[in-house]
C-alpha positions in Angstrom: 79.4 98.3 44.3 79.2 98.6 48.2 81.7 100.5 50.0 82.4 99.9 53.8 81.6 102.4 56.1 84.6 101.2 58.6 84.2 100.0 62.3 81.1 101.0 63.7 81.8 103.3 66.8 80.4 102.8 70.2 78.6 105.7 71.5 79.6 106.3 75.2 76.4 106.9 77.4 77.1 109.0 80.6 74.9 107.9 83.9 71.7 110.0 84.4 73.0 110.9 87.6 76.0 109.8 89.5 77.2 110.8 92.9 80.4 111.8 94.5 81.0 108.5 96.0 80.4 106.7 92.8 82.4 109.1 90.5 85.4 108.7 93.5 85.1 104.8 93.5 85.3 104.8 89.7 88.5 106.7 90.2 90.3 104.5 92.6 88.9 101.2 90.9 90.5 102.7 87.3 94.0 103.5 89.4 94.0 100.2 91.2 92.7 98.0 87.8 96.8 97.7 86.5 98.4 97.6 89.8 97.9 93.5 89.4 101.2 91.6 88.4 101.2 89.3 85.5 102.5 85.8 85.6 105.8 86.5 84.4 106.4 89.8 86.6 105.5 87.4 90.0 108.5 84.8 88.6 110.7 87.4 87.6 109.8 88.7 91.6 110.7 85.1 92.8 114.1 84.4 90.9 115.5 87.5 92.2 113.9 87.0 95.7 115.6 83.8 95.5 118.5 85.0 94.6 118.7 87.1 97.8 117.8 83.9 99.8 120.6 82.1 99.1 123.7 85.1 99.5 124.1 85.1 95.5 123.4 89.2 95.8 122.1 91.8 97.6 118.5 93.2 97.2 119.9 96.3 96.2 121.9 94.5 93.3 119.2 92.2 93.1 116.5 95.2 92.4 119.1 96.5 90.2 119.5 93.3 88.0 115.9 92.6 87.8 114.5 96.2 87.4 112.5 96.5 90.4 113.1 98.8 93.1 114.7 98.4 96.2 112.0 99.2 98.6 109.9 96.8 96.2 111.8 93.9 97.0 112.7 94.8 100.1 109.1 94.8 100.9 108.6 91.5 99.7 111.4 90.5 101.3 110.4 91.2 104.9 107.1 89.9 104.5 105.4 93.6 105.0 103.1 93.0 102.1 99.5 91.7 102.6 98.4 88.6 100.6 94.8 89.6 98.8 93.1 86.3 100.2 90.3 85.3 97.0 
C-alpha cells in the first residue's frame, strides 16, 4: 500500500545577487500591494460620500458609520486623491 507523502513544498531560491535598488523596490512593491481597494470597499466609500453629498450626515458621522477614518473620506470628498490612469 502506498502512503501519501503530503503536499510538495516549494523551494525558495534567492537570486545570486541583488542590488540595494532591487531590494528597496521589492520592499515598496510589497508595502503597496495590499493597498488597493476592493470593489466592495469602493461601493461603501461611494455610499458614504453620497450620504454626505445629500446632506444626510456629516463627514465625521459618515466616517464612524461606515468604518473609515475622517481624513480618508475628507480627502476623497474634496478631491485631493489622485486617480491612477491605467
